[in-house]
LUMPA-826417 format. One record per residue: residue in three letters; residue number from 1; x, y, z of N, C-alpha, C, O in turn. Coordinates in pm, 1 decimal. Example, Ala and Ser with C-alpha at 12.3 -4.5 7.8 and 13.67 -1.06 7.14 Angstrom:
BEGIN
<'ALA'; 1; <1319.0; -569.0; 780.0>; <1230.0; -450.0; 780.0>; <1320.0; -330.0; 780.0>; <1423.6; -331.9; 846.5>>
<'SER'; 2; <1285.0; -225.0; 708.0>; <1367.0; -106.0; 714.0>; <1290.0; 3.0; 787.0>; <1340.9; 113.8; 803.9>>
This chain:
BEGIN
<'MET'; 1; <-1733.3; 228.8; 2189.5>; <-1614.6; 227.6; 2106.0>; <-1504.8; 318.1; 2163.0>; <-1387.0; 282.5; 2163.0>>
<'LEU'; 2; <-1545.6; 434.8; 2211.3>; <-1447.3; 527.2; 2269.0>; <-1378.6; 464.1; 2389.6>; <-1256.4; 470.7; 2402.7>>
<'GLU'; 3; <-1456.7; 403.6; 2476.5>; <-1399.2; 341.8; 2596.9>; <-1300.9; 230.2; 2560.4>; <-1196.9; 215.3; 2624.5>>
<'GLU'; 4; <-1333.9; 152.7; 2458.2>; <-1243.8; 45.1; 2413.6>; <-1112.0; 102.4; 2364.0>; <-1005.0; 49.1; 2393.3>>
<'LYS'; 5; <-1120.7; 211.9; 2288.6>; <-998.2; 274.7; 2236.9>; <-916.9; 337.5; 2350.4>; <-793.9; 332.5; 2349.2>>
<'LEU'; 6; <-985.4; 395.9; 2447.4>; <-914.6; 451.3; 2563.1>; <-843.1; 341.2; 2640.7>; <-730.2; 359.8; 2685.9>>
<'ASP'; 7; <-909.1; 226.2; 2656.2>; <-845.0; 112.0; 2723.1>; <-724.2; 64.4; 2643.3>; <-619.6; 33.6; 2700.3>>
<'ALA'; 8; <-739.1; 58.5; 2511.6>; <-627.6; 16.5; 2425.6>; <-511.9; 115.0; 2436.7>; <-395.8; 74.3; 2440.7>>
<'LEU'; 9; <-543.1; 245.2; 2441.8>; <-437.7; 345.8; 2454.9>; <-365.5; 330.8; 2588.6>; <-243.0; 341.0; 2594.5>>
<'ALA'; 10; <-440.2; 306.8; 2694.5>; <-378.4; 285.8; 2825.5>; <-282.6; 166.4; 2820.4>; <-173.8; 171.0; 2877.8>>
<'GLN'; 11; <-323.2; 60.6; 2752.2>; <-239.1; -58.7; 2739.3>; <-112.6; -28.7; 2658.6>; <-2.5; -67.5; 2697.7>>
<'VAL'; 12; <-129.3; 40.1; 2547.0>; <-14.1; 74.1; 2461.7>; <83.6; 162.9; 2539.2>; <205.1; 146.2; 2528.8>>
<'MET'; 13; <30.6; 256.3; 2616.0>; <116.8; 344.9; 2694.0>; <192.1; 266.8; 2802.2>; <310.3; 291.2; 2826.4>>
<'ALA'; 14; <123.1; 173.4; 2866.4>; <188.3; 91.2; 2968.4>; <298.8; 6.2; 2905.9>; <407.6; -5.7; 2962.3>>
<'GLU'; 15; <271.5; -52.3; 2791.1>; <373.5; -130.9; 2720.5>; <492.9; -43.1; 2684.2>; <608.3; -84.3; 2696.2>>
<'HIS'; 16; <462.9; 78.0; 2639.8>; <570.2; 170.2; 2599.9>; <665.8; 197.4; 2716.1>; <787.3; 203.9; 2697.9>>
<'MET'; 17; <609.3; 212.8; 2834.2>; <693.2; 243.9; 2950.3>; <783.6; 128.1; 2990.9>; <880.0; 148.8; 3064.6>>
<'THR'; 18; <754.9; 7.3; 2944.8>; <840.4; -107.3; 2977.5>; <953.8; -125.3; 2877.7>; <1048.0; -200.1; 2904.0>>
<'ARG'; 19; <946.2; -58.2; 2764.4>; <1047.7; -74.9; 2659.7>; <1166.0; 17.9; 2684.6>; <1147.3; 136.8; 2710.3>>
<'PRO'; 20; <1285.8; -35.0; 2677.2>; <1402.4; 53.5; 2690.0>; <1414.1; 144.6; 2567.3>; <1391.9; 101.6; 2454.1>>
<'PHE'; 21; <1448.8; 269.0; 2591.8>; <1469.4; 362.9; 2481.9>; <1590.7; 317.5; 2401.4>; <1691.8; 278.6; 2459.9>>
<'PRO'; 22; <1582.8; 321.6; 2269.3>; <1697.3; 279.5; 2187.6>; <1818.1; 370.0; 2213.5>; <1812.7; 489.6; 2184.9>>
<'PRO'; 23; <1926.6; 314.4; 2267.0>; <2040.6; 397.8; 2305.2>; <2100.1; 476.2; 2188.1>; <2152.2; 586.0; 2207.7>>
<'GLY'; 24; <2093.1; 422.3; 2069.5>; <2148.1; 492.7; 1954.1>; <2066.7; 613.3; 1912.1>; <2110.5; 690.4; 1826.7>>
<'CYS'; 25; <1949.6; 631.2; 1970.0>; <1862.7; 743.2; 1932.3>; <1879.8; 865.2; 2022.0>; <1825.8; 972.1; 1993.6>>
<'ARG'; 26; <1954.9; 848.8; 2130.0>; <1980.2; 964.8; 2216.9>; <2066.1; 1065.0; 2140.9>; <2174.4; 1031.6; 2092.8>>
<'GLY'; 27; <2017.1; 1187.1; 2130.6>; <2091.1; 1290.8; 2060.2>; <2085.3; 1277.4; 1909.6>; <2153.5; 1351.6; 1839.1>>
<'LEU'; 28; <2006.1; 1185.2; 1858.3>; <1997.6; 1160.8; 1714.6>; <1886.3; 1244.3; 1653.5>; <1777.2; 1257.1; 1709.1>>
<'ASP'; 29; <1917.1; 1300.3; 1538.6>; <1821.5; 1377.7; 1462.1>; <1797.0; 1301.6; 1331.6>; <1890.5; 1278.8; 1254.9>>
<'VAL'; 30; <1672.3; 1262.3; 1306.0>; <1637.7; 1189.4; 1184.5>; <1537.1; 1273.0; 1106.2>; <1430.3; 1307.0; 1157.1>>
<'GLU'; 31; <1571.4; 1305.3; 983.6>; <1482.3; 1384.7; 897.8>; <1437.6; 1512.7; 968.1>; <1321.9; 1553.5; 957.6>>
<'GLY'; 32; <1531.2; 1575.7; 1040.2>; <1501.5; 1700.9; 1108.0>; <1423.4; 1686.6; 1237.5>; <1375.9; 1785.5; 1293.4>>
<'GLN'; 33; <1410.0; 1562.9; 1285.1>; <1331.6; 1537.6; 1406.4>; <1420.7; 1480.3; 1516.2>; <1484.9; 1377.1; 1496.6>>
<'ASP'; 34; <1424.6; 1546.8; 1631.6>; <1496.7; 1495.0; 1747.0>; <1421.6; 1373.0; 1797.7>; <1303.5; 1382.7; 1831.1>>
<'MET'; 35; <1488.1; 1258.8; 1803.8>; <1420.7; 1132.9; 1835.9>; <1373.5; 1125.1; 1981.3>; <1272.0; 1061.5; 2009.8>>
<'VAL'; 36; <1445.1; 1188.0; 2071.8>; <1400.5; 1189.9; 2212.0>; <1271.3; 1271.1; 2223.0>; <1177.3; 1230.2; 2291.2>>
<'LEU'; 37; <1267.3; 1385.9; 2155.9>; <1147.4; 1468.8; 2160.9>; <1028.9; 1401.6; 2091.9>; <915.2; 1415.7; 2136.9>>
<'LEU'; 38; <1054.3; 1328.9; 1983.6>; <947.4; 1257.5; 1915.8>; <882.2; 1156.8; 2010.5>; <759.8; 1144.9; 2016.0>>
<'ASP'; 39; <964.9; 1085.9; 2083.4>; <915.9; 989.2; 2181.2>; <837.0; 1060.0; 2292.1>; <724.7; 1021.0; 2324.1>>
<'ALA'; 40; <896.2; 1162.4; 2349.0>; <832.7; 1233.4; 2460.9>; <703.7; 1303.2; 2418.0>; <603.8; 1298.7; 2489.7>>
<'ASP'; 41; <705.9; 1367.0; 2302.2>; <585.6; 1435.6; 2254.2>; <472.6; 1337.0; 2228.0>; <357.0; 1364.7; 2260.1>>
<'SER'; 42; <505.3; 1222.4; 2170.0>; <403.0; 1121.6; 2140.6>; <337.0; 1073.6; 2269.4>; <214.6; 1064.3; 2277.5>>
<'TYR'; 43; <418.0; 1043.5; 2369.1>; <362.6; 997.6; 2496.6>; <282.4; 1109.9; 2562.3>; <176.0; 1085.6; 2619.2>>
<'GLY'; 44; <332.8; 1231.0; 2554.5>; <263.9; 1345.0; 2614.0>; <126.7; 1369.1; 2552.8>; <29.0; 1391.1; 2624.5>>
<'TYR'; 45; <119.5; 1364.9; 2420.0>; <-10.6; 1381.8; 2354.3>; <-105.6; 1268.3; 2392.7>; <-223.9; 1291.6; 2417.7>>
<'ALA'; 46; <-54.1; 1146.8; 2397.3>; <-137.9; 1032.8; 2435.9>; <-193.2; 1053.3; 2577.1>; <-310.1; 1024.9; 2602.9>>
<'ALA'; 47; <-110.2; 1102.1; 2667.3>; <-154.4; 1125.8; 2805.0>; <-262.8; 1233.0; 2810.2>; <-358.6; 1220.3; 2886.4>>
<'VAL'; 48; <-248.8; 1337.5; 2730.9>; <-348.4; 1444.2; 2728.6>; <-480.1; 1391.7; 2671.6>; <-587.3; 1425.2; 2721.9>>
<'VAL'; 49; <-472.2; 1309.8; 2567.3>; <-593.0; 1252.7; 2507.2>; <-667.5; 1165.2; 2607.2>; <-790.5; 1164.9; 2609.7>>
<'ARG'; 50; <-595.1; 1092.3; 2688.3>; <-660.6; 1006.8; 2788.5>; <-739.9; 1090.1; 2889.2>; <-839.2; 1042.8; 2944.4>>
<'GLU'; 51; <-697.1; 1211.8; 2912.7>; <-762.3; 1298.0; 3012.0>; <-890.3; 1362.3; 2960.7>; <-978.1; 1396.3; 3039.9>>
<'GLY'; 52; <-902.3; 1379.3; 2829.8>; <-1023.0; 1443.1; 2776.8>; <-999.1; 1503.0; 2640.3>; <-895.5; 1478.9; 2578.3>>
<'PRO'; 53; <-1095.0; 1581.4; 2593.0>; <-1084.0; 1641.9; 2460.3>; <-961.5; 1733.5; 2450.1>; <-916.5; 1792.5; 2548.3>>
<'LEU'; 54; <-910.2; 1742.7; 2328.4>; <-793.3; 1826.1; 2303.0>; <-834.8; 1967.5; 2264.8>; <-941.1; 1989.1; 2206.7>>
<'SER'; 55; <-750.3; 2061.9; 2298.0>; <-769.5; 2198.0; 2248.6>; <-736.3; 2197.5; 2098.9>; <-677.6; 2102.5; 2047.1>>
<'GLU'; 56; <-774.1; 2302.8; 2032.6>; <-744.1; 2314.4; 1889.4>; <-592.9; 2308.7; 1866.0>; <-547.1; 2246.1; 1770.4>>
<'GLN'; 57; <-516.9; 2372.8; 1951.8>; <-371.0; 2372.8; 1940.1>; <-314.5; 2231.8; 1957.5>; <-225.2; 2191.4; 1883.0>>
<'HIS'; 58; <-365.3; 2157.3; 2054.4>; <-318.6; 2020.1; 2075.2>; <-357.1; 1929.9; 1957.7>; <-278.3; 1844.8; 1916.3>>
<'ARG'; 59; <-478.4; 1948.4; 1903.7>; <-519.4; 1867.6; 1787.4>; <-425.7; 1891.0; 1670.3>; <-384.2; 1796.3; 1603.5>>
<'ALA'; 60; <-392.3; 2017.3; 1645.1>; <-301.6; 2050.7; 1534.8>; <-162.7; 1991.3; 1559.9>; <-99.3; 1939.5; 1467.9>>
<'GLY'; 61; <-116.9; 1998.7; 1682.3>; <14.8; 1942.3; 1715.9>; <18.2; 1791.8; 1698.6>; <116.3; 1737.2; 1648.1>>
<'LEU'; 62; <-87.5; 1724.3; 1740.0>; <-93.2; 1579.2; 1725.8>; <-99.8; 1539.4; 1578.2>; <-39.2; 1440.1; 1538.0>>
<'THR'; 63; <-171.9; 1615.1; 1499.0>; <-178.4; 1587.7; 1354.9>; <-41.1; 1603.1; 1291.4>; <0.1; 1518.9; 1211.6>>
<'ARG'; 64; <29.7; 1709.7; 1326.0>; <166.6; 1729.8; 1273.1>; <258.1; 1615.8; 1317.5>; <338.0; 1564.3; 1239.3>>
<'LEU'; 65; <245.0; 1577.9; 1443.1>; <330.0; 1473.1; 1499.0>; <309.8; 1340.6; 1425.9>; <407.0; 1274.1; 1390.1>>
<'THR'; 66; <185.8; 1302.4; 1403.8>; <162.0; 1173.5; 1337.4>; <216.7; 1175.1; 1195.4>; <260.3; 1071.5; 1145.2>>
<'ALA'; 67; <215.2; 1290.2; 1130.2>; <269.3; 1300.2; 994.3>; <420.9; 1282.2; 991.8>; <475.6; 1232.7; 893.2>>
<'VAL'; 68; <488.3; 1321.3; 1097.6>; <634.7; 1310.9; 1104.6>; <681.3; 1165.7; 1089.1>; <786.7; 1139.9; 1030.9>>
<'PHE'; 69; <603.8; 1072.7; 1140.5>; <645.3; 932.0; 1135.6>; <660.0; 879.9; 993.1>; <740.1; 789.8; 968.5>>
<'GLY'; 70; <584.2; 935.1; 899.4>; <597.0; 893.8; 759.8>; <734.1; 921.5; 702.4>; <779.8; 850.2; 613.1>>
<'LYS'; 71; <800.6; 1025.0; 753.0>; <936.3; 1057.0; 707.6>; <1042.0; 986.4; 792.4>; <1144.1; 940.7; 740.9>>
<'VAL'; 72; <1016.5; 978.3; 921.2>; <1117.6; 928.0; 1013.9>; <1134.1; 776.0; 1007.2>; <1246.4; 726.2; 999.3>>
<'LEU'; 73; <1023.5; 702.6; 1010.5>; <1033.0; 556.1; 1017.6>; <1114.8; 493.9; 903.6>; <1198.1; 407.3; 930.4>>
<'PRO'; 74; <1094.5; 534.3; 778.5>; <1174.9; 473.6; 671.5>; <1324.8; 505.4; 681.8>; <1407.6; 435.2; 623.9>>
<'ALA'; 75; <1358.5; 610.9; 755.4>; <1499.3; 651.8; 766.5>; <1572.0; 585.1; 882.6>; <1692.7; 604.3; 897.8>>
<'ILE'; 76; <1502.7; 507.9; 964.3>; <1565.7; 440.7; 1078.3>; <1621.5; 307.3; 1030.5>; <1548.2; 223.3; 978.4>>
<'ASP'; 77; <1752.4; 288.7; 1048.7>; <1814.2; 165.2; 998.6>; <1843.5; 62.3; 1108.2>; <1884.5; -49.7; 1077.5>>
<'ASP'; 78; <1823.5; 97.8; 1233.5>; <1842.6; 3.9; 1343.8>; <1711.7; -72.1; 1366.7>; <1606.1; -10.4; 1380.9>>
<'GLU'; 79; <1718.0; -204.9; 1370.2>; <1596.5; -286.7; 1380.0>; <1516.7; -258.7; 1507.1>; <1394.9; -241.4; 1501.8>>
<'TYR'; 80; <1585.8; -254.2; 1622.0>; <1513.4; -229.0; 1746.5>; <1453.4; -88.9; 1747.0>; <1338.8; -70.9; 1788.3>>
<'ALA'; 81; <1528.9; 9.8; 1701.7>; <1478.2; 147.3; 1699.5>; <1357.3; 159.0; 1607.1>; <1262.2; 230.6; 1638.6>>
<'ALA'; 82; <1360.1; 90.1; 1494.5>; <1246.9; 93.7; 1401.9>; <1123.1; 32.1; 1467.4>; <1012.6; 84.6; 1453.6>>
<'GLU'; 83; <1141.6; -78.2; 1537.8>; <1029.9; -142.3; 1608.6>; <977.8; -51.5; 1719.6>; <857.0; -35.4; 1736.8>>
<'TYR'; 84; <1069.5; 6.9; 1793.8>; <1033.2; 96.3; 1903.6>; <950.2; 213.9; 1851.8>; <844.4; 245.1; 1906.5>>
<'TYR'; 85; <999.2; 278.6; 1746.0>; <929.1; 396.0; 1694.5>; <802.6; 360.5; 1617.1>; <714.4; 445.1; 1602.8>>
<'THR'; 86; <791.5; 239.5; 1567.4>; <665.1; 194.9; 1509.3>; <560.8; 187.2; 1620.0>; <445.6; 226.0; 1600.7>>
<'HIS'; 87; <601.6; 137.2; 1735.0>; <511.7; 132.1; 1851.1>; <473.8; 273.8; 1894.9>; <357.9; 299.0; 1927.7>>
<'VAL'; 88; <568.3; 364.6; 1895.9>; <541.0; 503.9; 1933.1>; <441.9; 564.8; 1833.3>; <348.0; 634.0; 1872.6>>
<'ARG'; 89; <463.6; 538.6; 1704.4>; <370.7; 588.6; 1601.9>; <230.0; 534.0; 1626.1>; <131.8; 608.0; 1620.1>>
<'ASP'; 90; <221.6; 404.3; 1653.4>; <90.4; 343.2; 1676.7>; <19.7; 408.7; 1795.4>; <-102.0; 427.0; 1793.4>>
<'MET'; 91; <96.1; 443.5; 1897.7>; <39.5; 511.5; 2014.1>; <-14.9; 649.3; 1974.0>; <-124.8; 687.1; 2014.6>>
<'ALA'; 92; <61.2; 723.0; 1895.3>; <18.9; 856.1; 1851.9>; <-103.1; 848.4; 1760.1>; <-194.1; 930.7; 1770.5>>
<'VAL'; 93; <-105.0; 750.8; 1671.2>; <-218.3; 734.2; 1579.5>; <-344.8; 698.1; 1657.5>; <-452.5; 750.3; 1628.7>>
<'LEU'; 94; <-332.4; 610.5; 1754.3>; <-447.1; 574.0; 1837.1>; <-497.5; 695.6; 1914.6>; <-618.4; 715.6; 1927.1>>
<'ALA'; 95; <-407.3; 775.2; 1965.6>; <-446.9; 898.2; 2035.8>; <-521.8; 991.7; 1940.7>; <-621.0; 1053.2; 1979.9>>
<'ALA'; 96; <-475.3; 1002.8; 1816.5>; <-542.5; 1087.7; 1717.4>; <-681.7; 1033.3; 1684.3>; <-775.6; 1110.6; 1665.6>>
<'GLU'; 97; <-695.0; 902.1; 1677.0>; <-826.0; 841.5; 1651.3>; <-923.4; 875.6; 1764.1>; <-1039.3; 909.1; 1739.3>>
<'ILE'; 98; <-876.1; 866.9; 1885.4>; <-960.4; 898.3; 2001.5>; <-1001.2; 1044.5; 1998.1>; <-1117.0; 1077.8; 2023.3>>
<'ALA'; 99; <-906.5; 1131.7; 1966.9>; <-936.7; 1274.7; 1958.7>; <-1043.5; 1300.4; 1852.8>; <-1132.9; 1382.5; 1873.4>>
<'SER'; 100; <-1034.6; 1231.7; 1741.3>; <-1134.4; 1246.7; 1633.9>; <-1271.6; 1196.8; 1677.5>; <-1373.2; 1259.6; 1648.1>>
<'LEU'; 101; <-1274.3; 1084.7; 1747.0>; <-1402.5; 1030.9; 1796.0>; <-1470.5; 1129.4; 1890.0>; <-1592.8; 1143.3; 1888.4>>
<'ARG'; 102; <-1393.4; 1195.6; 1969.6>; <-1450.1; 1291.4; 2065.9>; <-1506.8; 1414.9; 1996.2>; <-1595.6; 1480.9; 2050.0>>
<'GLU'; 103; <-1457.1; 1445.9; 1879.4>; <-1503.7; 1565.5; 1806.8>; <-1640.9; 1542.9; 1744.5>; <-1710.6; 1639.0; 1712.0>>
<'LYS'; 104; <-1679.9; 1418.1; 1727.6>; <-1808.1; 1387.8; 1659.8>; <-1925.1; 1408.4; 1750.3>; <-2039.3; 1387.6; 1709.3>>
C-alpha cells in the first residue's frame, strides 16, 4: 500500500510540474496565506515525504499546511486557480497520508 501511494505521489508531483502557475496568484495573499509559498511548501513537503520518514517538525508543518487549504480554497474565485490549488491540496494530503502510514 505504501509503495502504491508513493507511486501516486510521484505521478501527482509530475502532473503538478506541467501545470502553469495561475498568474493572478503571484503576490496574492488569500486568508493570510501567500499563494506562491503555499504552492512551494506543498511541493517541498511532498518531495521530503518521497525521500523517507518526516521529522516531528516536518510532520507538524505538513499538518498545519493541509489545514490551510480549508480556509484558502473557498476564498479563491478564479476557476483555474481553484482547480490548480485543489490539485496542490490533493498532493499535500497524499503526502500526509504517506507520512502517517510510515509512522505505523
